[in-house]
C-alpha angles and dihedrals in degrees: 000000000000092000092049091048093051092047093049094047091048091051091049092051091050092050092047094050095044094044118114126239110231121213132057121308111240123262123174110253115250119243132181110256120176119222094244143006113266095219094049098064098069098059110013113133115250100206115097113253141134105275099156119126112259125213092244091044094156089069088072087075090063092223113142093194092056091047091053092048092050091053090053090050091061091055105038114025110118096206089055090050090053091051090049091050090051089053091052089052090053091051090051090052089056091055090046092053092046091053089070089073089071131066122260112240126195142166131208140178132191144178116200131178124196149134143177148211125262123208131201143159129262133192122214123169090341093307119122119218144156132254132189135202132187116257122231116275111232137188119214125195124193139175122183146157126215140182138194125198126183110207111223096223096148100034100252092137092041092052092045090052091046090052093048092049092051090048090052090051089050089051090051089054090048089054091051090047092051090049092050093047092051092046090053092046091051092049092048093049092047095050092043087055090052090049088053088050089053090049090051091051089048091051091048090054090045092050090050090051091048091049089054089050091052090052090048094051093044090053091049091046092051088050089053093242099118137027128258090252090070090058091048092049091050091049092048090051091049095049092049091054091047090052091051089049090056092046092056090066090065092056091047093049092051093050091048090051091050091052091050092053091048088055091051094250134123109255090244091065097059128070123167114199117234106248133173106238136160111229111219115205112219123225111283113258119242134210142150122248094252089061090067091069088065103028105045113080094205092054092047090048092049090050091051090052088055089055091049092050090048090055091050089062087063091049090053093047093050088067089073091066129071120267117232118202127181113211133180141164137181137178147107136288128189143149091237134044094221095075099021095121096045122121097249090058094055119123129183144164133188134173149114126266123207118198129182129173110228099185133006103157095266095303093134093049091048091050090050091052091047092052091050092049091048089053091050089050093053091048091054091046091050093052091046090051090053091050092047090050092053090047092053091051092048091047094053094042088054091046092052093048095047096041091050091056092043092050091052092053092043092053089053089051090052092054091049092047091052090052091048092052091050092051096044091049091055090048090050091051088052090051095239098119136039122254091244088069090056091049092051095050093044089052089048091052093049092047092051093047091049091048090051090054091047090051090051089053092048091050091052091048091049090051092050091047090050091053089049092047090053092053100261095258093303120141124195091224089066118086115240115266110240118189112236091219090071 
């Protein structure tokens, strides 16, 4: 028996190893990728320097508070924890698929008691009849071990494992994409909060200037130089600015609450002090379109899903071929426990089983067509993801270029508006112009200063979006970082 078992197992291993894997071997789908981004050529710096996106890209802003917040995000964000848990599920599915390469072993034991009734015929005085007697009640004990092993002759298990591995890699890319998206959202919220702080400081200065204007007009009214309407106009302008100053606090509170939730905290537990800080915009990162195939997590994830769908075609095609399973069992059976494990009570069985479905109403053909259609779908989604990625880069490159030029002109307009207010105020004090002229120029100055702040915020947001569009320094050859505290 032992020699037969070894021979059969050796033959099975040889068949399994030498078996072919049906279905197409994977090749990355081709996609049209231009040599350079259109919007980068007009303003890209010519001097040689390292302008690649780094993994900790937010450190380029040189803001210690943002760096501290980003480190807390990695540890506490609940959406990131969910993505990490999903990745661990995908890894477990790979191990589950790989387990099918090995035989299934099991043991069992039983003790059964049973009997029956026997029937026969009798003859008495020439009359036939029936008689019954109770059968003997017996107890049977058994202990056995068994195994089943599906031989992967056609590559079904190999293709299933290949699909699960590609899906796990796609899940790893999803985890990286979720991390990058949350990092960008946190940075955008933080800088928007600082822009709101700057707007509040601007409004405080504006309110102080308007209060001085009210005092000026009241003094001139008391001196009989101007009419009461000038005082009313000055007071209306002041109250309007004070109302806007109060309204800014609502925007700041909402941004602070959003940051707290990103950090996995109740909003009541986070308070960011209002500070006067100058936000320095780093140099814009640069890349070529082909880099996106490696650096964008969503593109890498879409490509891995194509590989998983390709492997599923092989799984579907393997159903057209017979399934070979090697089964065996061995143990002991006896009516008593005393001699259960003796040689005469030994039982065993060993042999292969070949199964093939001859007709199932076209189900296998339909499954093969479904797998092919699913592959075509993932290919289209992959190519669309590549196009969307290039569009996002082009959009943000254009935004940065245009907003940079707009901010330069707007800053010049602010300086001119400040000079105009200074001149018109002196003219009003001299009595050469009406107060309405002062009001108009003060409103113009405030509008230009607020626009300049808004442009600064939009430039920062465009820079963050560009970093995100370029993949945020991630590379698909790097394993996902999983915090040990989880």
